[in-house]
C-alpha positions in Angstrom: -85.3 83.7 40.3 -86.7 87.0 39.1 -86.0 88.7 42.4 -82.3 88.1 42.0 -82.3 89.5 38.5 -84.0 92.7 39.7 -81.7 93.0 42.7 -78.7 92.6 40.4 -80.0 95.5 38.3 -80.7 97.7 41.4 -77.2 97.2 42.8 -75.7 98.3 39.5 -77.1 101.8 40.1 -74.5 103.5 42.5 -77.1 105.6 44.3 -74.8 106.8 47.1 -76.7 109.6 49.0 -74.3 112.3 47.8 -75.0 111.5 44.2 -78.1 111.5 41.9 -80.5 108.7 41.9 -82.3 109.6 38.7 -81.1 106.7 36.6 -82.5 104.2 39.0 -85.8 106.2 39.4 -86.2 106.4 35.6 -85.7 102.6 35.4 -88.1 101.9 38.3 -90.7 104.2 36.9 -90.7 102.5 33.5 -90.8 99.1 35.3 -93.8 100.0 37.4 -95.8 101.6 34.6 -95.3 98.4 32.6 -96.7 96.5 35.6 -99.9 98.5 35.4 -99.2 101.0 38.2 -100.1 104.6 38.2 -96.9 106.5 39.1 -96.4 109.9 40.6 -92.8 111.2 40.4 -91.7 113.6 43.2 -88.6 115.6 42.4 -86.2 116.7 45.1 -85.9 120.5 45.7 -82.4 120.4 44.1 -83.7 118.6 41.0 -80.9 116.0 41.0 -83.0 113.3 42.8 -86.6 112.0 42.8 -88.9 109.6 44.5 -91.9 107.5 43.2 -95.3 106.9 44.6 -96.9 104.1 42.6 -100.4 102.6 43.1 -102.3 99.8 41.6 -105.9 99.3 42.7 -106.7 102.5 44.4 -107.3 103.0 48.2 -107.8 100.5 51.0 -104.6 98.5 50.3 -101.0 98.0 51.5 -98.1 100.5 51.1 -94.6 99.0 50.6 -92.0 101.7 51.4 -88.3 101.8 50.8 -85.4 104.1 50.2 -83.1 103.7 47.2 -80.1 105.6 48.5 -77.1 103.7 50.0 -74.2 104.7 52.1 -70.7 105.3 50.7 -68.1 102.6 50.1 -65.0 104.8 50.2 -62.5 103.8 52.9 -64.1 100.4 53.4 -62.1 97.2 52.7 -64.4 95.7 50.1 -63.1 92.5 48.5 -65.7 92.6 45.7 -67.1 95.3 43.4 -69.8 96.9 45.6 -71.9 97.9 42.6 -71.9 94.6 40.8 -73.9 91.9 42.7 -71.8 88.8 43.4 -73.4 85.5 44.3 -71.4 83.1 46.4 -73.3 80.1 47.7 -76.5 81.3 49.3 -75.2 84.9 49.8 -75.5 87.9 47.5 -72.9 90.6 47.9 -73.1 94.3 47.0 -73.8 97.7 48.4 -77.5 97.9 49.3 -78.3 94.1 49.2 -79.4 94.4 52.8 -80.0 98.1 53.3 -82.4 98.1 51.4 -82.5 97.3 47.8 -83.3 93.7 48.7 -86.7 94.8 49.8 -87.1 97.0 46.7 -86.4 94.0 44.5 -89.0 92.0 46.4 -91.6 94.8 45.9 -90.8 95.0 42.2 -91.1 91.2 41.9 -94.5 91.4 43.5 -95.5 94.2 41.1 -94.6 92.0 38.1 -96.6 89.1 39.2 -99.5 90.3 41.3 -101.8 87.6 42.5 -105.2 87.6 40.7 -107.0 88.2 44.0 -104.6 90.8 45.3 -105.9 94.0 46.9 -104.6 97.5 46.2 -100.9 97.9 46.5 -98.7 101.1 46.6 -94.9 101.2 46.3 -93.1 104.3 47.7 -89.4 104.8 46.8 -87.7 107.7 48.5 -84.3 109.4 48.4 -81.7 110.5 51.0 -83.0 108.4 53.9 -79.4 107.7 54.9 -78.8 111.4 55.4 -81.6 111.6 58.0 -84.9 110.9 56.2 -84.5 114.0 54.1 -86.6 112.9 51.1 -89.7 111.3 52.5 -91.2 114.5 54.0 -91.4 116.0 50.5 -93.3 112.9 49.3 -96.1 112.8 51.9 -98.6 114.9 50.0 -98.4 112.4 47.1 -98.8 109.5 49.7 -101.9 111.2 51.2 -103.3 111.6 47.7 -103.5 107.8 47.4 -106.5 108.0 49.8 -107.0 105.9 52.9 -104.8 102.7 53.0 -105.0 99.9 55.5 -101.3 99.2 56.2 -97.8 100.4 55.6 -94.7 98.1 55.6 -91.4 99.8 55.7 -89.0 97.2 54.4 -85.8 97.9 56.4 -83.9 94.7 57.3 -85.4 93.0 60.3 -84.8 89.3 59.2 -88.5 89.4 58.4 -89.5 90.0 62.0 -92.2 92.6 62.6 -90.8 95.7 64.3 -93.4 97.9 66.0 -91.1 100.5 67.4 -88.0 102.6 67.1 -86.8 105.9 68.7 -87.2 109.2 67.0 -84.1 111.3 66.3 -83.4 115.0 66.3 -80.0 116.5 65.6 -78.8 120.0 66.7 -75.9 122.3 66.1 -74.8 124.5 69.0 -72.7 127.6 68.2 -70.9 128.9 71.2 -69.8 132.5 71.1 -66.7 134.0 72.8 -64.2 136.8 72.5 -60.9 136.5 70.7 -57.8 137.6 72.6 -54.2 136.8 73.4 -53.9 133.7 75.6 -51.6 135.6 78.0 -54.7 137.6 79.0 -57.1 134.6 78.8 -59.2 135.4 82.0 -60.1 138.8 80.4 -61.9 137.1 77.5 -64.9 134.7 77.1 -63.6 131.4 75.8 -66.1 129.8 73.4 -64.7 126.4 74.1 -65.6 126.8 77.7 -69.2 127.4 76.7 -69.0 124.3 74.5 -67.7 122.3 77.4 -70.6 123.6 79.6 -73.0 122.3 76.9 -71.4 118.9 76.8 -71.5 118.7 80.6 -75.2 119.7 80.6 -75.9 116.9 78.1 -74.1 114.4 80.2 -76.1 115.5 83.3 -79.4 115.1 81.4 -78.3 111.7 80.1 -77.6 110.5 83.7 -81.0 111.8 84.7 -82.7 109.9 81.9 -80.9 106.7 82.9 -81.9 107.1 86.5 -85.4 108.5 86.4 -86.5 108.8 82.7 -89.1 106.8 80.8 -88.0 103.3 80.1 -88.9 100.8 77.3 -87.1 97.5 77.8 -87.8 96.6 74.1 -84.7 98.5 73.3 -81.1 97.7 74.1 -80.8 101.1 75.7 -84.3 101.5 77.3 -84.3 105.3 77.8 -83.9 108.2 75.5 -80.3 109.0 74.7 -78.2 112.1 74.2 -75.0 112.1 72.3 -72.2 114.5 71.3 -70.7 113.7 68.0 -68.5 116.7 67.1 -66.9 119.5 69.2 -64.6 121.9 67.4 -63.3 125.4 67.9 -60.2 127.5 68.1 -57.4 128.4 65.7 -54.2 128.4 67.7 -53.1 127.6 71.2 -52.2 131.3 72.0 -55.6 132.7 70.9 -58.7 132.6 73.0 -61.3 131.1 70.6 -64.2 133.3 69.8 -66.4 130.5 68.4 -67.0 126.8 68.9 -69.4 124.3 67.5 -71.1 121.3 69.1 -73.1 118.8 67.1 -75.3 116.7 69.3 -78.5 114.6 69.0 -81.3 113.0 70.9 -82.7 109.6 70.1 -85.9 109.7 72.1 -88.7 107.4 73.1 -92.2 108.3 71.9 -93.2 109.6 75.3 -90.3 112.0 75.5 -90.6 115.4 73.8 -87.2 116.4 72.4 -88.1 120.0 72.9 -88.4 119.4 76.6 -85.1 117.5 76.6 -83.4 120.4 75.0 -84.9 122.9 77.3 -83.6 121.1 80.3 -80.1 120.9 78.8 -80.0 124.6 77.9 -81.4 125.8 81.3 -78.9 128.3 82.7 -76.6 128.2 79.6 -75.8 131.5 77.8 -73.9 132.5 74.7 -75.0 129.4 72.8 -77.3 129.5 69.7 -78.9 126.1 68.9 -80.4 125.2 65.6 -82.0 121.9 64.4 -80.2 120.3 61.5 -82.7 117.4 60.9 -85.2 115.1 62.6 -87.3 112.1 62.0 -90.2 110.8 64.2 -90.2 107.6 66.1 -92.5 104.6 65.7 -94.7 103.1 68.5 -97.2 100.7 66.9 -99.6 98.5 68.8 -98.7 95.0 68.0 -102.2 93.8 68.8 -103.9 96.2 66.4 -106.3 94.3 64.1 -104.7 95.9 61.0 -101.4 94.2 61.9 -102.7 90.7 62.6 -102.0 89.4 59.1 -98.4 90.6 58.8 -97.8 89.6 62.4 -98.9 86.0 61.5 -96.7 86.0 58.4 -93.6 87.5 60.0 -90.9 85.6 62.0 -91.3 87.3 65.3 -91.9 90.6 67.1 -89.2 93.1 67.9 -88.2 96.8 68.2 -85.2 98.1 66.4 -82.4 100.5 67.5 -82.0 102.3 64.1 -84.3 104.9 62.7 -86.6 104.5 59.6 -89.1 106.4 57.6 -92.0 104.6 59.4 -92.8 107.5 61.7 -93.8 109.6 58.8 -96.5 107.1 57.8 -97.7 106.2 61.3 -99.9 109.2 61.9 -101.9 108.2 58.8 -102.2 104.4 59.0 -100.9 101.4 60.9 -97.2 101.1 60.1 -94.5 98.5 60.9 -91.0 97.8 59.8 -90.4 94.4 58.3 -87.9 93.4 55.6 -85.3 90.9 54.5 -81.8 90.8 55.8 -80.0 91.6 59.0 -79.0 95.3 59.7 -75.7 93.9 61.1 -74.7 93.6 57.5 -75.9 97.1 56.5 -73.3 99.8 56.0 -70.5 97.2 56.2 -67.8 96.2 53.6 -68.9 93.2 51.7 -72.5 93.8 52.6 -74.6 90.7 51.8 -78.0 89.2 52.0 -79.0 85.5 52.1 -81.1 84.4 49.1 -83.6 82.6 51.4 -84.4 86.0 53.0 -85.4 87.4 49.6 -87.6 84.4 48.6 -89.3 84.3 51.9 -90.0 88.1 51.7 -91.6 87.7 48.2 -93.8 84.9 49.6 -94.7 87.1 52.6 -95.7 90.0 50.4 -97.8 87.9 48.1 -99.6 86.4 51.0 -100.0 89.8 52.6 -101.7 91.5 49.6 
């Protein structure tokens, strides 16, 4: 099956987010041009990566969107070469088989063999999604230049169910300032770690308030917006009052919750802390009954919301957007990541019927 051949080729490109993806992008660009697509290449600001916006047929069609970067394999107990696709029974093993080169292979298979009566199709391939949707904002001007389109499908793994929602995410870095001094005189100096602990306590209070009284959406495993502290560090020695501490924290928020308001409530009354945003991506909250979604809803295998973030929120302000792709995210980012062949063949069939 052609989709398996294409996935095998894609897996062989070790496009871990920290590394260049240009070899894969060069190959995909050549492939799409040979399939009759007009291709716009979007370089990353650093020049070591790029994305593609490819179109065949003009406006009024379907956008198929995917990222080509994958997470690292270091430290994971792989029993197979992660960058050489291995077939065992009905499973295909390799880094990115599920997240999300499987969908890329399906889209490229469609590009090779477009139905004669197919409508316009665009394929968008981005970089550094795994680092917080870093690449896709740089590509949106090229996407808008395609003209009005009717639907966007972001092919993250949903077991081919149509996902209409996920939370947005914003990550912050809080730098807490203090005064260095000998610990024997500790009360005379401002301890930066105390400020960091105050910030953590404020985040916990706001989380409790969101659980008790915040907006709720039972489509998610955790129905409210969430606040999380991932890193707290500071100090150099036990006998020195630390003059600086750092807290890395995030919000994963429902569409109805403004993260700026969440942060303002957390920071109310706190001093000596400078907060900066490190990255963010918008959430998705599509109407499952929208007429533009009726076709893919009929072709999909159910209706869900997902707990992980995607690039869908960048497309949603422009056109109806859903997340729907082959594989189960439970396999994503795992050692011996795999996808079932049936998921790929069904996805190709779904895309052909959709366009």
